[in-house]
N, C-alpha and C positions, 0 to 999 in steps of 0.2 A: 483208256490208255492211261497207265499208271504214271504220275506226276512225282518226280521227286521233291521232298521237302527239305527245308534248310538242314534237318538233321542227316538226311542222306548224303549232303553234299558238305563235308566239313569246311570247305573254303567259303562257300555262301554263308554257312552258320556263322563263322569267323567273322565276316564282313557286317552282318547285322549286329553282331556284340560290338564291333568296333563303333559302328554308327551310334549305337544306343549310349555307348560309354561317353562320346563327344556331346550327345544331347544332354545327358546327365551332367557333365562338365558345365555346359551352358546354364542349367538350372540351378547348379551349386554356385557358380559365380554370381547369379542373379539374386540368389536368396537371401544372403545375409541382411539383418536389419541395419540398414545405412541411411545416408540422407535421401537417397532416391526411393528406396523402398519405404522410408518414413513418409516422404511427400505422396508417393502412390497411395499408401494406406489413407493417410489424412484425407486426400482429396477425395478418393472413393467413398469414405465414410460420410463426407459431407455433401457431395454432389452426385456420386453414383460411377458407374461403369465407365463411361466415356472420357471423364475427367481423370480417373485414376490410369486409364490405358493410354491417355496422351502424355502423362508424366513418364510413363516407361517407354512410349515410342520416342519420345525426345531423347531419352537416355540411351535408347538403343542406336539412334542416328550418331550419337557421339562416340559410343562404342564401336560402331562400323568404321567411322573415321580413324579411329585409334587401330583397329585391326588391318586396315588397309594402309596405314602408315607403316605399321610394323611389318607387315608383309611385304611391301615394296622396297623397304630398306634393309631387312634382314634376310629374305629369302635366299639371295645370292651368296650369302656367307656362311650357310648353315653347314657345309661340309667340312669347315674348320673345326677340329675337335675342340680347341679352347673356347671357341664361341658356344659349342654345344654345352660344355662343362659349365660355363657362366650362365646359360639360360636354365639349365635343369637346377642348379643349385639356387641362382636367384629367384626362379619360378617357385622352387620349394620353400624358400624363406618367406616370400609373400603369401602364399597359402597357408603356410602354418601360423603365420602372424594373424592373417586374417580369419582364420578358423579360431585362434585362441581368443581375439578381439571379440568375436561374434558371440562366443560362449560366455564370456566375462560381462559383457555389456548387455547381455539379453534381458535381465530383469530392469535394467534402466530406461526402458522404452516407455514413452507417454504420448498421449493423444492430446491435441487442441481441439475441443469440440465446438468451438465456436463457428457457427455456420457462415459461410461468405458465398457470394454470388461471383462465379469466376468463369471466364471463358476457356473453352477447350484448347484454343490455340496458347493461351496464357500458360496453361498447365503444362501444354507441349514444351514451350519455352523454358519453363522452370526445370524440366527434366533435363532438358538440352544443357542449358547453362550450367546446372549444378554438375554434370558429368564433364563437360569440355574443360570448364574452368578448374577442375580440381588438380592441384600439383602432383597429386598420387595416381592419377588415372593413366598417365602414359607410363609410369613405372610398373604399375600393376598389370597393363596389358603388354608391357614389353617383357616381363618376367613369365606371366602365365601363357599368353598367346604365343610367345616366343618360344617356350618351352613345347608347347604343341608343335608349332613349326618344326623345331629340332627333331622330335621324336617322328612325326610324319615323314619328313624328308629323309630321314636315317632308315626308317622302317619300311616305307612304301614308296618312296620317290615324290618328287615336286609336284607330279600331275594329280596326286589325291589332295593335295592341300586345299584347293578350293572347295572341294566336297566336303572334307571334314571340318573346315571353317564354317560352311553353311549348317553343319549339324549344330555347332557351338551357337550359332545365331538364332537356329531354330528353338534351342532350349531358353535362350534369353526371351524369345517372342512368346513361348509356351508360358514361362514364367509370369510375363506381364499380363497375359489374357487371365491366368489363374488368380492372380491378386486383384486385378481389376473385377473379376467375376465374383471372387470371395467378398470383397468389401462392398460390392453393390447389391448381390443378392442375398447375402448371409449377414450384412453388418449387424442387424439386431442380435445375433447370436455369437457374434465375433468377440471372443473372450481375450484377456490379456495373456492368460495362461496359455493360450493357442500359440499367440504371436511368440512368446518366449520358447515355446516348445519347438517352434520352426526354426528360430534362430539357433538354438542349441543344436538340433539335428543337422543344420546347414553348416555350423562350425566344425562338427565332428566330420563331416563329409569333407569340407575343406581340408581338415587335418589330414584325412587319409589321402587325397590328391598330393597335398604337401609332402609328406612323407615317402610317396611313390616318386616324385620328382626328384627329391633329395638323393634318394636310395639310386636312381638313374645317374644322377651327376656324380656321385660319390664311385659308382662301379666304373663309369668312363675314366674318372680321374686316377684310379689306383689299380684298375684291372684292365685297361686298355692294351691290347697287344701290340 
């Protein structure tokens, strides 16, 4: 019996593209070289996979708390056009700023190669505290995740918010596993040039998302019927 492929069903194919785009967004948000990624790479190079993974896991728990906070506090107000405009423009600004910063500071990254014996739980706490205590974290997630909520609620309805949010979180988790594996299995071949290139590519991707969000905000602001 012939089975339809995603290409035979435009709606199903569209769903696959949407899921992938949110996973890519999660990867993009996690990839810039910042304090948490610096700690991931540093602990992985010194101690191996699980120490690097633990830093990322702690950071993801903090990200999950921020996502839940934003979801519970904003989802009921997303039908307001003014809220949507603010979220689009603010999210675009944060993404563009983060992208530019990722590109500009890429060649300033350094490692501390002094070896230390640390517990996995301590590495987990490092990642969690670094994320949860950052004054920019809530603004970061308010702008970016708030923009995602605005887009999803407007285009697909609130029933799909949890699913698409899970795709973002999956992207964060995939990046954590990737960095942990990279630093532990290939740390002998990990070069500074590769790290700089990753940061630059991530910055370009953030710029792309930022310009898209800003365009959506401007469109709602000036061309809303």
